[in-house]
C-alpha positions in Angstrom: -6.4 -19.1 -25.5 -6.1 -21.5 -22.5 -2.7 -22.8 -23.7 -1.0 -19.7 -22.5 -2.5 -19.7 -19.0 -0.9 -21.2 -15.9 -2.2 -24.5 -14.7 -3.9 -22.8 -11.7 -5.8 -20.3 -13.8 -6.7 -23.0 -16.3 -8.2 -25.2 -13.6 -10.2 -22.2 -12.1 -11.6 -21.4 -15.5 -12.5 -25.0 -16.1 -14.3 -25.3 -12.7 -16.1 -22.0 -13.5 -17.3 -23.4 -16.8 -18.5 -26.6 -15.1 -20.5 -24.5 -12.6 -22.0 -22.5 -15.4 -23.1 -25.7 -17.2 -24.6 -27.0 -14.0 -26.4 -23.7 -13.4 -27.9 -23.9 -16.9 -29.4 -27.3 -16.0 -31.6 -25.8 -13.3 -34.7 -23.5 -13.7 -34.4 -19.8 -13.2 -34.9 -18.8 -9.6 -33.9 -22.2 -8.1 -31.6 -22.3 -5.2 -29.2 -24.7 -6.9 -28.9 -22.5 -10.0 -28.0 -19.5 -7.8 -25.5 -21.6 -5.8 -23.8 -22.8 -9.0 -23.7 -19.2 -10.4 -22.1 -18.0 -7.1 -19.5 -20.8 -7.4 -18.8 -19.8 -11.0 -18.3 -16.2 -9.9 -15.9 -17.3 -7.1 -13.9 -19.5 -9.5 -13.6 -16.6 -11.9 -12.5 -14.3 -9.1 -9.9 -16.8 -8.0 -8.6 -17.1 -11.6 -8.3 -13.3 -11.8 -6.5 -13.3 -8.5 -4.0 -15.8 -9.8 -3.5 -13.8 -13.0 -2.9 -10.7 -11.0 -0.3 -12.5 -8.9 1.5 -13.7 -12.0 1.5 -10.3 -13.5 2.8 -8.8 -10.3 5.6 -11.4 -10.2 6.5 -10.7 -13.8 6.6 -7.0 -13.1 8.7 -7.4 -10.0 11.2 -9.6 -11.8 11.5 -7.2 -14.7 11.9 -4.2 -12.3 14.6 -6.0 -10.3 16.4 -7.0 -13.5 16.4 -3.4 -14.8 17.3 -2.0 -11.4 20.3 -4.3 -10.9 21.8 -3.9 -14.4 23.1 -0.3 -14.2 24.9 -0.8 -10.8 26.3 -4.3 -11.5 29.7 -3.1 -12.8 30.1 -0.8 -9.8 29.3 -3.6 -7.3 32.1 -6.0 -8.3 34.4 -6.6 -5.4 32.2 -4.7 -2.9 31.2 -7.8 -0.9 27.7 -6.7 -0.1 25.0 -9.2 0.7 22.2 -9.7 -1.9 19.8 -7.5 0.0 22.2 -4.6 0.1 23.1 -5.2 -3.6 19.4 -4.8 -4.5 19.0 -1.8 -2.2 22.0 -0.1 -3.9 20.7 -1.0 -7.3 17.2 0.4 -6.5 18.7 3.6 -5.0 20.8 4.1 -8.1 17.8 3.8 -10.4 15.7 6.2 -8.2 18.6 8.7 -7.9 19.4 8.7 -11.7 15.7 9.2 -12.5 15.5 12.1 -10.0 18.6 13.7 -11.5 17.4 13.1 -15.1 20.4 10.9 -15.9 19.6 8.6 -18.7 23.0 7.4 -19.9 24.0 4.7 -17.6 27.7 4.7 -18.8 28.5 8.3 -18.2 30.7 9.9 -15.6 27.8 11.5 -13.6 26.1 8.1 -13.2 29.4 6.6 -12.0 29.8 9.4 -9.5 26.2 8.8 -8.2 26.9 5.0 -8.0 30.1 5.6 -6.1 28.3 7.9 -3.6 25.6 5.3 -3.0 28.1 2.5 -2.5 30.0 4.7 0.0 26.7 5.3 1.9 26.0 1.5 1.8 29.4 0.9 3.3 28.5 3.2 6.1 25.6 0.9 6.9 22.7 2.3 5.0 20.8 -0.5 3.3 17.4 0.9 2.6 17.0 2.0 -1.0 15.0 5.1 -0.1 17.5 6.2 2.6 20.3 5.6 0.2 18.5 7.6 -2.5 17.7 10.5 -0.2 21.3 10.6 1.3 22.8 10.5 -2.2 20.6 13.4 -3.4 21.5 15.4 -0.3 25.2 14.8 -0.8 
C-alpha cells in the first residue's frame, strides 16, 4: 500500500506510526501518551492534506488537458499567450456544455470556437467573460 504513495505522505504515515508506538509504551492517562497521540493525529492530518493536494493537482491537470484539447485546432496561428489560450479553451468547454454540444468536430462547435476566438482578439481573456459573451452573441 505504501509503495503507491508520495514520499511526503509516506514519511507522515511513518512518523504517525512511530508516535502511536511511543504512545503505546506509556500508561493510559499519562501526559506523554496524550502528547504522542496528539502528534500521531497531526501527522495523519498532514498526510491527508498532502493527499488532498495531490488529488487536486491531478484533477486540475486532467481538467486542463480536457479543456485545451477541443480548442487546439482552432488556436493554431492565433498567437495568443498561454493564459489566453487556456481561457479560450475553458470558455469553449463551458459554452459547449451550456449549449449541449457534445461532438467537438461539428460545425456548431467550430462556430462557437470562432466566436470565442474573435472575443479574445477583442481583449477578453477571462474564461467566464468569454463564455457569457459567446452565449449572448
